[in-house]
BAKOL-858449 format. One line per field, with one value per residue (C-alpha): residue in three letters; residue number from 1; x, y, z; chain. Coordinates in steps of 0.25 Angstrom, whole numbers, always signed. Example, Ala and Ser with C-alpha at 12.3 -4.5 7.8 and 13.67 -1.06 7.14 Angstrom:
// residues 2
type = c(Ala_Ser)
seq = c(1_2)
east = c(+49_+55)
north = c(-18_-4)
up = c(+31_+29)
mol = c(A_A)
This chain:
// residues 527
type = c(Met_Thr_Gln_Gly_Met_Ile_Arg_Gly_Glu_Val_Pro_Leu_Thr_Thr_Asp_Gly_Gly_Gln_Arg_Trp_Arg_Leu_Ala_Leu_Gly_Leu_Leu_Ile_Gly_Ala_Trp_Leu_Val_Leu_Gly_Gly_Leu_Phe_His_Glu_Thr_Leu_Gly_Ala_Met_Ala_Arg_Thr_Trp_Thr_Val_Ser_Ala_Ser_Tyr_Asn_His_Gly_Phe_Leu_Val_Leu_Pro_Ile_Ser_Leu_Trp_Leu_Ala_Trp_Arg_Gly_Arg_Glu_Arg_Leu_Gln_Ala_Leu_Val_Pro_Ala_Ala_Ala_Pro_Val_Ala_Met_Leu_Pro_Leu_Ala_Ala_Ala_Ala_Leu_Ile_Trp_Leu_Gly_Gly_Ser_Leu_Val_Asp_Val_Leu_Val_Val_Gln_Gln_Leu_Gly_Val_Val_Ala_Met_Leu_Val_Ala_Ala_Ala_Trp_Ala_Leu_Leu_Gly_Thr_Pro_Val_Ala_Arg_Ala_Leu_Ala_Phe_Pro_Leu_Gly_Phe_Leu_Phe_Leu_Ala_Val_Pro_Met_Gly_Lys_Gly_Leu_Glu_Pro_Pro_Met_Met_Ala_Phe_Thr_Ala_Asp_Trp_Thr_Val_Lys_Leu_Val_Arg_Ala_Ser_Gly_Val_Pro_Val_Tyr_Gln_Glu_Gly_Leu_Phe_Phe_Tyr_Leu_Pro_Thr_Gly_Ser_Trp_Ser_Val_Val_Glu_Ala_Cys_Ser_Gly_Val_Arg_Tyr_Leu_Ile_Ala_Ser_Val_Thr_Leu_Gly_Leu_Leu_Tyr_Ala_Trp_Leu_Thr_Tyr_Arg_Ser_Thr_Trp_Arg_Arg_Ser_Leu_Phe_Val_Leu_Ala_Ala_Val_Ile_Val_Pro_Ile_Ile_Ala_Asn_Val_Leu_Arg_Ala_Tyr_Gly_Ile_Val_Met_Leu_Gly_His_Leu_Ser_Asn_Met_Glu_Leu_Ala_Thr_Gly_Val_Asp_His_Leu_Ile_Tyr_Gly_Trp_Ile_Phe_Phe_Gly_Val_Val_Met_Leu_Leu_Leu_Phe_Trp_Ile_Gly_Ser_Phe_Trp_Gln_Glu_Asn_Pro_Ala_Val_Ala_Ala_Ala_Ser_Asn_Gly_Ser_Ala_Gly_Ala_Gly_Val_Gln_Pro_Gly_Gly_Gly_Ser_Pro_Ala_Ala_Leu_Val_Ile_Thr_Ala_Val_Leu_Ala_Val_Gly_Ile_Ala_Trp_Gly_Thr_His_Ala_Leu_Gly_Asp_Arg_Leu_Arg_Val_Ser_Ala_Val_Val_Ala_Thr_Ala_Glu_Leu_Gln_Ala_Pro_Ala_Ala_Leu_Gly_Gly_Trp_Arg_Arg_Leu_Ala_Gln_Pro_Phe_Thr_Ala_Trp_Arg_Pro_Ala_Glu_Gln_Ala_Ala_Asp_Arg_Gln_Phe_Val_Ala_Ser_Tyr_Ala_Ala_Asp_Ala_Pro_Val_Thr_Leu_Phe_Val_Arg_Gln_Val_Phe_Ala_Gln_Ala_Gln_Gly_Gln_Lys_Glu_Leu_Val_Pro_Tyr_Asp_Asp_Glu_Trp_Gly_Gly_Glu_Gly_Gly_Ala_Trp_Arg_Val_Val_Gly_Gln_Gln_Val_Leu_Gly_Ala_Gly_Leu_Pro_Gly_Gly_Gly_Pro_Val_Glu_Glu_Arg_Leu_Leu_Arg_Thr_Thr_Ala_Gly_Gly_Glu_Arg_Leu_Leu_Ala_Trp_Ala_Trp_Tyr_Glu_Val_Asp_Gly_Glu_Pro_Ala_Val_Ser_Pro_Tyr_Arg_Val_Lys_Trp_Leu_Glu_Met_Arg_Gln_Gln_Leu_Leu_Gly_Gly_Ser_Arg_Ala_Gly_Ala_Arg_Leu_Val_Leu_Val_Thr_Pro_Met_Thr_Glu_Gly_Glu_Pro_Ala_Pro_Ala_Arg_Ala_Arg_Leu_Glu_Gly_Phe_Leu_Arg_Val_His_Arg_Ser_Val_Leu_Asp_Ala_Ala_Leu_Ala_Ala_Gly_Leu_Gly_Ser_Ala_Pro_Ala_Gly_Leu)
seq = c(1_2_3_4_5_6_7_8_9_10_11_12_13_14_15_16_17_18_19_20_21_22_23_24_25_26_27_28_29_30_31_32_33_34_35_36_37_38_39_40_41_42_43_44_45_46_47_48_49_50_51_52_53_54_55_56_57_58_59_60_61_62_63_64_65_66_67_68_69_70_71_72_73_74_75_76_77_78_79_80_81_82_83_84_85_86_87_88_89_90_91_92_93_94_95_96_97_98_99_100_101_102_103_104_105_106_107_108_109_110_111_112_113_114_115_116_117_118_119_120_121_122_123_124_125_126_127_128_129_130_131_132_133_134_135_136_137_138_139_140_141_142_143_144_145_146_147_148_149_150_151_152_153_154_155_156_157_158_159_160_161_162_163_164_165_166_167_168_169_170_171_172_173_174_175_176_177_178_179_180_181_182_183_184_185_186_187_188_189_190_191_192_193_194_195_196_197_198_199_200_201_202_203_204_205_206_207_208_209_210_211_212_213_214_215_216_217_218_219_220_221_222_223_224_225_226_227_228_229_230_231_232_233_234_235_236_237_238_239_240_241_242_243_244_245_246_247_248_249_250_251_252_253_254_255_256_257_258_259_260_261_262_263_264_265_266_267_268_269_270_271_272_273_274_275_276_277_278_279_280_281_282_283_284_285_286_287_288_289_290_291_292_293_294_295_296_297_298_299_300_301_302_303_304_305_306_307_308_309_310_311_312_313_314_315_316_317_318_319_320_321_322_323_324_325_326_327_328_329_330_331_332_333_334_335_336_337_338_339_340_341_342_343_344_345_346_347_348_349_350_351_352_353_354_355_356_357_358_359_360_361_362_363_364_365_366_367_368_369_370_371_372_373_374_375_376_377_378_379_380_381_382_383_384_385_386_387_388_389_390_391_392_393_394_395_396_397_398_399_400_401_402_403_404_405_406_407_408_409_410_411_412_413_414_415_416_417_418_419_420_421_422_423_424_425_426_427_428_429_430_431_432_433_434_435_436_437_438_439_440_441_442_443_444_445_446_447_448_449_450_451_452_453_454_455_456_457_458_459_460_461_462_463_464_465_466_467_468_469_470_471_472_473_474_475_476_477_478_479_480_481_482_483_484_485_486_487_488_489_490_491_492_493_494_495_496_497_498_499_500_501_502_503_504_505_506_507_508_509_510_511_512_513_514_515_516_517_518_519_520_521_522_523_524_525_526_527)
east = c(+315_+327_+326_+325_+319_+305_+302_+303_+312_+327_+334_+339_+353_+364_+360_+345_+348_+355_+344_+334_+342_+343_+328_+323_+333_+327_+313_+315_+321_+310_+299_+306_+306_+292_+289_+296_+288_+275_+277_+264_+256_+262_+262_+247_+245_+253_+244_+232_+237_+239_+226_+216_+214_+209_+223_+233_+237_+244_+256_+258_+256_+271_+276_+267_+270_+285_+283_+275_+286_+296_+288_+289_+304_+307_+300_+306_+320_+318_+316_+325_+320_+320_+315_+301_+299_+285_+281_+284_+270_+262_+272_+268_+253_+254_+261_+250_+240_+247_+247_+232_+229_+239_+232_+219_+223_+218_+228_+224_+227_+240_+244_+240_+248_+261_+259_+258_+270_+278_+273_+276_+290_+292_+287_+297_+309_+307_+301_+289_+292_+295_+283_+274_+280_+277_+264_+256_+266_+266_+251_+249_+256_+243_+236_+244_+235_+223_+212_+197_+192_+182_+176_+170_+157_+152_+157_+150_+137_+138_+140_+128_+119_+122_+122_+108_+104_+109_+103_+90_+91_+93_+79_+84_+78_+88_+86_+98_+102_+115_+126_+117_+107_+98_+94_+84_+95_+104_+111_+123_+131_+142_+154_+168_+174_+162_+163_+172_+183_+193_+189_+190_+204_+209_+203_+208_+222_+222_+215_+225_+237_+230_+226_+240_+247_+237_+233_+241_+230_+225_+210_+211_+218_+208_+196_+202_+204_+190_+185_+193_+186_+172_+172_+176_+164_+154_+161_+159_+144_+143_+152_+143_+130_+136_+139_+125_+118_+127_+124_+109_+108_+116_+107_+120_+129_+138_+146_+144_+158_+172_+167_+161_+175_+181_+169_+172_+186_+185_+174_+183_+194_+186_+181_+195_+200_+188_+192_+206_+203_+193_+203_+214_+206_+210_+225_+234_+247_+258_+265_+253_+247_+261_+261_+246_+249_+263_+276_+275_+287_+283_+286_+293_+307_+319_+321_+330_+335_+347_+348_+349_+335_+330_+336_+330_+317_+318_+321_+309_+300_+304_+304_+289_+285_+293_+288_+273_+275_+281_+269_+259_+266_+265_+250_+245_+243_+229_+227_+213_+211_+198_+198_+184_+175_+165_+151_+138_+130_+118_+104_+97_+84_+75_+85_+89_+101_+100_+107_+112_+112_+99_+107_+118_+124_+137_+148_+159_+169_+180_+191_+188_+193_+180_+166_+152_+139_+126_+111_+100_+85_+73_+62_+73_+87_+100_+114_+126_+141_+152_+167_+178_+192_+204_+217_+215_+223_+222_+216_+214_+206_+200_+188_+184_+182_+189_+180_+165_+158_+143_+143_+143_+149_+149_+145_+130_+125_+124_+124_+112_+112_+120_+121_+128_+119_+126_+119_+114_+120_+112_+119_+126_+136_+135_+131_+133_+120_+119_+108_+112_+105_+109_+113_+101_+92_+86_+90_+92_+100_+102_+116_+122_+137_+147_+161_+164_+178_+183_+169_+164_+155_+159_+155_+165_+178_+186_+179_+183_+197_+198_+192_+202_+214_+209_+208_+222_+228_+221_+219_+229_+219_+211_+197_+183_+171_+162_+147_+137_+122_+112_+97_+87_+79_+68_+71_+69_+66_+79_+72_+68_+81_+88_+80_+83_+98_+97_+89_+98_+110_+103_+101_+115_+125_+130_+132_+138_+148_+151_+153_+163_+171_+171_+182_+193_+207_+220_+231_+245_+254_+260_+250)
north = c(-331_-328_-322_-306_-305_-303_-306_-294_-287_-288_-289_-277_-274_-265_-255_-257_-254_-241_-237_-240_-231_-220_-221_-221_-210_-201_-205_-201_-188_-185_-188_-179_-168_-170_-171_-157_-151_-156_-155_-147_-158_-169_-162_-160_-174_-178_-168_-175_-188_-182_-175_-185_-199_-203_-201_-205_-217_-207_-208_-223_-222_-219_-230_-240_-237_-238_-252_-257_-253_-260_-272_-273_-271_-284_-281_-267_-272_-279_-266_-255_-240_-232_-218_-218_-204_-208_-206_-191_-190_-195_-187_-174_-178_-179_-166_-159_-166_-160_-147_-147_-150_-140_-129_-131_-136_-150_-158_-172_-169_-163_-175_-185_-177_-178_-192_-195_-187_-196_-209_-204_-200_-214_-220_-210_-214_-229_-232_-239_-253_-249_-239_-251_-260_-249_-245_-248_-242_-229_-229_-231_-217_-211_-216_-205_-194_-190_-193_-196_-184_-182_-196_-191_-184_-196_-206_-198_-198_-213_-216_-208_-213_-228_-227_-221_-232_-243_-236_-236_-250_-253_-248_-235_-222_-211_-198_-194_-180_-181_-186_-184_-194_-195_-207_-207_-209_-198_-191_-195_-189_-194_-185_-186_-196_-205_-205_-217_-211_-214_-229_-228_-222_-232_-244_-240_-238_-251_-258_-254_-259_-272_-275_-272_-281_-292_-294_-295_-295_-282_-286_-291_-278_-269_-277_-275_-260_-259_-266_-257_-245_-251_-258_-245_-237_-248_-250_-235_-236_-248_-240_-228_-237_-244_-231_-225_-238_-239_-225_-227_-240_-234_-221_-213_-218_-226_-223_-208_-204_-209_-224_-220_-218_-230_-239_-234_-237_-251_-254_-250_-258_-270_-268_-266_-279_-287_-281_-285_-299_-302_-297_-306_-318_-314_-312_-315_-323_-313_-324_-330_-316_-312_-325_-323_-308_-311_-307_-294_-288_-293_-284_-274_-270_-265_-250_-243_-229_-222_-216_-202_-205_-207_-194_-186_-192_-188_-174_-174_-179_-168_-158_-161_-160_-147_-141_-144_-139_-126_-124_-126_-115_-106_-109_-107_-92_-86_-74_-70_-60_-54_-39_-37_-44_-54_-48_-56_-55_-45_-51_-53_-58_-57_-61_-51_-51_-55_-48_-61_-76_-83_-95_-97_-107_-104_-112_-115_-104_-105_-95_-87_-75_-69_-73_-69_-73_-68_-71_-69_-71_-73_-82_-88_-85_-90_-87_-87_-90_-87_-90_-86_-91_-86_-89_-104_-110_-125_-126_-111_-105_-115_-114_-128_-130_-142_-141_-143_-130_-135_-136_-121_-113_-122_-134_-132_-137_-150_-155_-164_-165_-162_-163_-157_-150_-151_-139_-131_-118_-109_-110_-123_-128_-137_-134_-142_-142_-145_-146_-140_-140_-136_-147_-143_-147_-133_-124_-131_-125_-129_-125_-124_-123_-122_-117_-107_-109_-101_-98_-113_-119_-132_-140_-151_-147_-155_-147_-134_-139_-142_-128_-121_-129_-124_-110_-110_-116_-107_-94_-94_-93_-101_-95_-100_-98_-106_-103_-108_-104_-109_-107_-113_-125_-133_-148_-157_-146_-141_-138_-124_-120_-126_-117_-105_-107_-109_-97_-88_-93_-91_-76_-74_-83_-73_-62_-72_-76_-61_-59_-70_-64_-50_-43_-53_-49_-55_-56_-51_-61_-69_-66)
up = c(-77_-68_-54_-54_-69_-74_-88_-97_-87_-83_-69_-62_-67_-61_-72_-68_-53_-57_-65_-54_-44_-55_-58_-44_-40_-51_-47_-33_-37_-47_-36_-26_-36_-40_-25_-23_-35_-30_-15_-13_-20_-13_+0_-1_-4_+9_+17_+12_+17_+30_+32_+26_+31_+17_+12_+23_+14_+5_+14_+11_-4_-7_+3_-3_-17_-14_-7_-19_-28_-19_-19_-34_-34_-40_-52_-53_-51_-65_-71_-75_-74_-86_-90_-95_-103_-106_-91_-93_-100_-87_-79_-86_-86_-71_-70_-77_-68_-56_-63_-66_-51_-47_-55_-49_-35_-36_-26_-30_-45_-41_-32_-43_-53_-44_-40_-55_-58_-48_-54_-68_-63_-58_-72_-79_-71_-69_-82_-87_-83_-69_-68_-73_-62_-52_-57_-44_-34_-43_-45_-30_-28_-33_-20_-13_-19_-10_-19_-17_-11_-23_-21_-7_-12_-21_-11_+0_-8_-11_+4_+8_-2_+0_+15_+15_+6_+15_+27_+20_+16_+31_+34_+41_+36_+31_+24_+15_+10_+2_+11_+24_+28_+41_+48_+60_+70_+64_+52_+44_+33_+23_+24_+17_+27_+24_+9_+9_+1_+12_+12_-3_-4_+7_+0_-14_-9_-1_-12_-23_-14_-11_-25_-30_-19_-19_-34_-47_-58_-62_-61_-47_-43_-50_-44_-30_-32_-37_-24_-16_-22_-21_-8_+1_-6_-2_+11_+14_+12_+21_+31_+31_+31_+43_+51_+48_+53_+65_+69_+66_+74_+86_+86_+81_+92_+84_+71_+72_+77_+77_+77_+63_+57_+65_+59_+45_+45_+52_+41_+30_+35_+36_+22_+17_+24_+18_+4_+5_+11_-1_-11_-5_-10_-24_-21_-32_-31_-37_-44_-51_-54_-61_-69_-73_-77_-84_-79_-72_-80_-94_-105_-95_-101_-93_-92_-102_-104_-98_-84_-91_-96_-82_-77_-89_-86_-71_-76_-85_-75_-65_-76_-79_-65_-62_-75_-72_-57_-63_-73_-62_-54_-66_-69_-55_-57_-55_-64_-59_-48_-42_-44_-38_-28_-33_-34_-33_-46_-45_-44_-58_-63_-52_-41_-30_-21_-6_+5_+11_+8_+11_+17_+27_+18_+11_+5_+15_+14_+3_+0_-13_-20_-22_-17_-14_-9_-14_-12_-22_-22_-31_-27_-17_-13_-18_-13_-22_-17_-26_-23_-33_-33_-41_-33_-28_-18_-14_+0_+1_-10_-20_-30_-27_-12_-5_+7_+7_+4_+6_+21_+22_+33_+45_+38_+41_+27_+20_+6_+4_-11_-23_-38_-50_-60_-73_-79_-67_-71_-80_-94_-90_-79_-68_-53_-41_-33_-18_-8_+5_+19_+33_+42_+51_+39_+37_+25_+11_-1_-15_-20_-34_-34_-46_-50_-61_-66_-79_-83_-81_-70_-64_-52_-51_-44_-55_-66_-58_-57_-72_-75_-65_-72_-86_-81_-75_-87_-97_-89_-79_-68_-59_-54_-51_-43_-34_-35_-25_-27_-16_-14_-4_-7_-2_+2_-9_-19_-26_-39_-35_-29_-41_-50_-42_-43_-58_-59_-51_-60_-73_-69_-63_-69_-79_-69_-59_-69_-72_-57_-56_-68_-63_-56_-60_-65_-69_-59_-63_-68_-57_-47)
mol = c(A_A_A_A_A_A_A_A_A_A_A_A_A_A_A_A_A_A_A_A_A_A_A_A_A_A_A_A_A_A_A_A_A_A_A_A_A_A_A_A_A_A_A_A_A_A_A_A_A_A_A_A_A_A_A_A_A_A_A_A_A_A_A_A_A_A_A_A_A_A_A_A_A_A_A_A_A_A_A_A_A_A_A_A_A_A_A_A_A_A_A_A_A_A_A_A_A_A_A_A_A_A_A_A_A_A_A_A_A_A_A_A_A_A_A_A_A_A_A_A_A_A_A_A_A_A_A_A_A_A_A_A_A_A_A_A_A_A_A_A_A_A_A_A_A_A_A_A_A_A_A_A_A_A_A_A_A_A_A_A_A_A_A_A_A_A_A_A_A_A_A_A_A_A_A_A_A_A_A_A_A_A_A_A_A_A_A_A_A_A_A_A_A_A_A_A_A_A_A_A_A_A_A_A_A_A_A_A_A_A_A_A_A_A_A_A_A_A_A_A_A_A_A_A_A_A_A_A_A_A_A_A_A_A_A_A_A_A_A_A_A_A_A_A_A_A_A_A_A_A_A_A_A_A_A_A_A_A_A_A_A_A_A_A_A_A_A_A_A_A_A_A_A_A_A_A_A_A_A_A_A_A_A_A_A_A_A_A_A_A_A_A_A_A_A_A_A_A_A_A_A_A_A_A_A_A_A_A_A_A_A_A_A_A_A_A_A_A_A_A_A_A_A_A_A_A_A_A_A_A_A_A_A_A_A_A_A_A_A_A_A_A_A_A_A_A_A_A_A_A_A_A_A_A_A_A_A_A_A_A_A_A_A_A_A_A_A_A_A_A_A_A_A_A_A_A_A_A_A_A_A_A_A_A_A_A_A_A_A_A_A_A_A_A_A_A_A_A_A_A_A_A_A_A_A_A_A_A_A_A_A_A_A_A_A_A_A_A_A_A_A_A_A_A_A_A_A_A_A_A_A_A_A_A_A_A_A_A_A_A_A_A_A_A_A_A_A_A_A_A_A_A_A_A_A_A_A_A_A_A_A_A_A_A_A_A_A_A_A_A_A_A_A_A_A_A_A_A_A_A_A_A_A_A_A_A_A_A_A_A_A_A_A_A_A_A_A_A_A_A_A_A_A_A_A_A_A_A_A_A_A_A_A_A_A_A_A_A_A_A_A_A_A_A_A_A_A)
């Protein structure tokens, strides 16, 4: 084999150099056009990198991807870029993903769609052999998308449960209520910052990069990335346990303030260093790994096609993106307006209306087009909160609240238990059940909550967004309601309170649905 050649490939020729300059020029131009079209989505991504410590690494993703591509330049020089029309299919799919996220204001979906369009454009303009050689640098770009927020609730619950188990195993008595637990020396709670999601995001990002640079075989890379996922989850539990025990043994003088955070990041840093150190024992020699896997370029053919094909492909890629963006602007039209106030349903079936709510709790304030609060009583009271939204605006007025609504006004309440009842609503339909109590430990409530979108109940925000997108596409509108029903409960006895809520809904479900549908009209075209 002669120097500068790889089996199955050809050395870079003058024509190849011209093709690279043309392909890279068209790719940079296409990326700039896409960046201009979707500047709002990319701008929101950059703002998240700035304001959230969990995603500060986003600023480094593109430079690292470019460095990784430059690092493999010797192999790339043996390839000739060529148009890959087949990449138009994933590019169109990515554009539709962005469109779906745009219609229902889900930023992470929009951002994934835009990054996927950038990657697909690179594939289309550089060709399949080049895209295969750049698979990791291009895939690394997806780490720029701020993802992982949805992992916080399950990881918070996991951390709380296992921290309590370890504290009990240490011989310390502890009482747990959901994410809150109480020791003889003080009380603790697992909040978002303690969920371990930050550690997990950092670990996966570093783990992927380390595995790619250190190993050559797929199975070793996969095992190390798996370890980079599992280790921070376990380490976060040990970190939380250590903080609780340190606070307990010091009579709450240590690990309760800033030192809490410092200890956490030092602990995480030590764990990651140990992980990399252990992983270094299986480091592979690049030459040996390449020989064992076969030539890196085996079976890769030089690019073909004319410069005109590259130009046409660039125009098609930009055209697909522009057309999808224009379609999104056209579809984002709400055709529903409220022509009357939302009226609370009349009391039926032995229930009577109360002059005011029986409890001071109410969901944290959220913007709405129509809403009401109404209280009823039979053997015991219930209070119904309804919020209806038609013209949604991200970050301003949304059906699915971004911020926690359960702390109530002033954050004086805690969620001490929660579950989803798959068929909680009379006639079918899920409800989200939460047990609430005041931070002072007095009043306790049982709450049922759900959404109504296009006549269907839902509790999952993902299900809500799917129903909104279907409604937007089929009906040209995007409307829904958030309903929360609460009643007092005795500690440890949710069954009577649960039966009370079910009984109220059995009597009032149909009139409540009628109230939600009453006083709605169609907006004039273009409103």
